[in-house]
N, C-alpha and C positions, 0 to 999 in steps of 0.2 A: 504494500500500500504506500501511496505517497503521503506527504504530510497533510494533505487536504482530505484524505480518506482514512478513516480510523474507526475503532470501536470505543465508545465512552459509556461509563456506568455511573449511576448515582443510586443512593439508597435513601429510604425514609424509615422512620420508626413510629409506632403508634403512641397515643397518649398513655397507654398502659405499660410501655417500656419503662423499666425502673428509673432510668435517667430522666425520662419525660415526666414521670410522676413527681420527681424532685423539681423540675422546671416549673411545673404547674403550681406546686405549693409555694415556691419562692416568688413567683409572679403574683400569686394571691396575696402574699404578704405585702408586696409593693403596692398593689391596688388598695389594700386595706388602709395603709397609711396615707396614700394620696387622697383617699376619700375623706380622711380626717383633715388633711392639710395638703394642698397641691404643691407646697414647697418642701414637703418631707424629704429627708435623705435616708435612703434605704439601701443596704447591701446584705442580702440574705442568701445563705447557702443551706441546702437541705441534703440530708443523707437518708436513704431508706434501705432496710434489709428486712429479714423475716420478722414480720409483725412489729416493726419499730420504725419510727420517724424521728430524726433529730434536726432541729433548726438552729443555726448559729449565724451571727452577723452583727452589723453595726446599724444603729438607728438614730436619727435625730428628728423627732416628730412628736406630736401629742401621744400620750400613753394609751396603749390598748391593752386591756386586761389579758393576761396570759391564757386564761381559760377560754376567752373569746377566740384567740388565735387557734388554739387547739380544736375548738368546735369547727372553725372554718377549714382546718386541715382535714378533719373527718369528712366534711362536706365535699371537698375535692376528691378524696379517695372514693367516696360513694358515687359521685358523678362519673368518675372514670370507670367504675364497675367492679371494684374489688370487695368481695365479701367471701373470701376463701379462708381455709384454716390457717394458711401460712401468711396471709395478709388481708386484713379486714378493716373496713372503716369503723366497725363497732368496737373491736378489741385491740387494735394496734396501740402500742405504748408510744406516746408522743411526748417529746421533751423539747423545750425551747431555751436557747441560750443567746437571745438577742440583747445587745447592750449598746451603750451610748457611742456614737461615732467619735473617732479620734479627733482631738482638737487640732492636731497638725494637718490632717486632711481638710478639716473645715476651714482652716486659715487659708488654704490654697485655693479653695473654690468659692468662698464668699466674696461678694462684691465689696470693694473698699475705695475710699476717696472718689466716690461717684463713678468709678470705672466699672466696666462690665466684669462679671464674675469670670473666673478662669475655668479651664477644663478640669474635671475631677480626676484626671489621670493623664499620663502620657500615652501615646500609642498611635497605631495606624488602623484606619478603617476603610473598607472597600464597599463600593456599590456597583451593581452590574445589571444590565438589561440587554435583551436580544430579541429578535423577531421569530424565534422558533415556535412560540405558542402565543395565543391571544393575550395571555397575561404578561407577555414579554419576559418569560422565564426560560431557562434551558429545558429542553424537552424531557430528558431522563428524570430529573428531580421532580418536575411538574407531574409526570405520570406516576411516579413512585408515591408521591403524596396523595394523589387522587384515589389510587387503589385503597389505601388505608383509611382515608376519610369516608369513603363509601361503605367500607366494611364496618367501621365504627358506628356510622349512622344506623345501619340495619341491625347491628348487634344491640344497640340501645333501644331501638323500637320493637325488638322482638322478632325481626325477620331473618335473623342469622343465629339460630339457637345452637348452643353448644360451643360456640367460638368465644374465647375469653379475651381480656383486654390487651395482652402483650403480643404485639405483632411487628414484623419487619418486612419491608419490600425492597426489591432491587431490580432496576431496569437497565438493560444494556442495549444501546442503539448503534447502528451503523451510520456513520457520517460520510457523505460523498461531497466533495467540493465544499467542505465545512458546513454542510446542512444535513440534518437528520433525515434519513430516508426509510429506515425500517427498524423494528425491534428484533434483536437476535436472541435474547433470552430474558426471562422474568423469573425472579426468585421471591417466593413468599413463605415466610415461616410464621405460623400463628399458633398461639396457645389454644388448647381446646379441652373439652371435658373428657373424662376417662371413658365415656360412653360412645365416643366416636372413633372409628378406625381411620386409617390414612386414605383409603379410597373415598370414604364419605367426606373427609375434610377437603380432599382435592375437588370432588364434585361440587362442593359448596363454594369454594374460593375461586376457581377458574372463571366463572361468569363475571367476577369483579374486574378481571383483567380486560375482558371484552367491553365492559361498561366504561372503563376508564381511558382506554387507548383507541384512537380512531382506527377503523378497519384497514385503511391503506398502510398504516405502520405495522399491522399484524400479518399482512399477507406473506405467506411463506414460512411463518413461525411454526415449527414442528412441535408436536406434543411433548417430545422428549427434551425440548428446549424450555419447557415450563416446569420449574422445580418448586414443588409444594412440600414444605417440611422435609427437606432432603436428608436430614439426620434421623428421621423417624418421628416417633411421638413427641409431643410438646405439651405435656400436662402441667408440670410445675413451671411456673413462669412469674413474671413481675418481680417485685422486690424479694419474694420468697426464693426465686431461682437465681437471682443475681443482685448484688448491691447496686444501688443507684446514687448518683451525685448530680447536683446542679451543674449545668454548663459543659457536659461532656459530649454534646451532639451539635457542635457549632457548624459543621459542614452540612448536616441535615437541615439546620435552621436557616441556612443561607442559599447557596447555589449548587449544592451537590458536588462541589469540587470543580465546577466549570469556570470559576473565577477565584482569585486569591482570597485569603481570609487573614485579617490582621491578628487573630489569635484570641481576642477577647470575647467571652460569652455575653449573652444579652440578659437572660432570665435572672431575676432577683435584684436587678439594679434599677434605681430611679433614673430619670432622664438627665440628671446632671452628669452622669457617667457617660463620657463620649463613646465608650465601647458600644453603647446602645444607640444613643441619639445620633451620633455622627454616621454610624452604619445605616441608620434609617434615612438620613438626609442624603447620603451618597446614593442609595437606591432611588430616592425621589428624583434626584438630579438625572441619574442615568436613565430612568424610565421616561422622564419627560423629553430628554434628548432623543431617544430612540422613537418615542411616540410622535415626535415632530416630523420624522422622516429624514432627518439630516444624516443618519447613519443606521445601519442594521444592527450594530452592536455598540455598546459603550461601557467601558470600565473606568471607574473613578476611585482614586485613593485620596484620602484626607489624613493629615498628620497633626497631632496635637501635643502640647506639653502641659503638665499640671500647673495650674495657676495662670496660664496664658490664654487669653480669650479667643484669639484668632488662630486659624489653622496655620501651621508652619509651612505647609506646602499643599498644592492641589495638582494631582497628576490625572491626565485624561488620555485614554486610548480608545480610538474609534476603529471600525472595521477597516480592513485593508483598502487603500484607495482614498480614504477620507482624512488622511493625516493633515492635510492643509487646512482643515476646518478647526483644528484643536485650539489654536490661539484665539480665534474669534469666539468660540464657545466659552473659553476660560474668561474672556473679557465680559461676556454676558453674565456669567455666574458672579464675578466680582462686583458687577454693577447692580445686580438685582436680588442677590441672596446674602443675608447676614448669617454667616456660618460660625458665629460665636455660639457657645453652649446655650446662652439665653435666646439668641436669635433663632436657633434651630427649634427650641422648645416652643417659642411663641408661633413660629411659622407653621409647625405641624401639630400644635396644641398637644404637646406631650405630657403636660402636667396633670392630665386627667387619668383616672383609674381604668386604663384601656389595655392592660398587659396580660392578664390571665389567659385571654383567648389566643394570644400569640404563641403560647407555650408548646403547642403541638402542630404538626403538619406545615411548618415553615413560617417564617416571619415575612416572607416576600411572595408575591404572586397571589395575594389574597384580595378580597373585595372590601373597599372602604365601607364602613357602616355609618348610620346616622347617629351612633353613639360616639363617634370619633375614632373608632378602632381602625387601624391600618391607614391612617391619613397619608402616610408616605407612599401609598400606592395610587394616589390621585394623579391624573395627567393634566391638571389645571394650568400648568405653566408651559405646556408644549409650544404654544405660539411664540414664546420668547426665543425659541431656538430655530425657528424656521428661517433659513438663510436664503 
């Protein structure tokens, strides 16, 4: 194969994956404090294992009773669907170790002398968009997420009986001339009840592949190229089967490996943390640029330093042949977008409790809601980039 023709694979994991259980709980904590005070500072990490949940982190916000937080943790676990002997919303032992934020960190990010507040940390953040799908996301991660979302929907409404919350999907696609042309394999591993055998599981799950991926991409896909629970039965799953931690699925959360990642997780962090807010605005910029028609792809990198309000650098890469447009686009961004932490939060309205819903099935490629969720997915600035 030439460099323009290749196989590329992305994976997704369900809301019942142990790491995603942790992301959900950590983002619930963020939303809980932002509901009390939109300027709350939250950094919450969660660990889950067999019938145990541990929360730890730093908070600067109005006090929330520990029992109330524990009650909300149980509500998260219940909604995900865990009421198993090894992990149950009713009986899990839940401990919280949330404490006051470091004054050294607070000093770096608070506004002072009428100057804008600085970034909550140093780091690099990436945003990406491409015309491979209608949501301007890379096709392999888009389809991987969709399979699991549809499975979860039917599991919760009772149309997929015997399938449990912990699932993973993986889609491999053939690219020709840098465009996806067909699916070459699909892997789905899903937790199930002891009453189902693997033939039954396969018969239940394969239809979700066909519901999620357009037929033109599935043409030629052989039965043996669809792997359902390839290791055999998957009865023990979730936190009972594997320990979970917040922030361990950062590639699943973003572009499935199709674009670089700065390394910082999103979940559990309030929007003063540029790990989260700058990654969101980078996607917002990239999506509006591609939506404008100026290029079929856009990669953006922003770099920040703790206590410094403006990004230290802005890097833009467009599709091959569009390199001459980069400087013009950079000037448009500098003129029309305030990329300070405060500017990003105000532009995308990030101080609202909008994060729990982001914790599974990707932070990007989602539909903006009238509650303010996924505001970074809007294409309301595309006209600025029409050259």
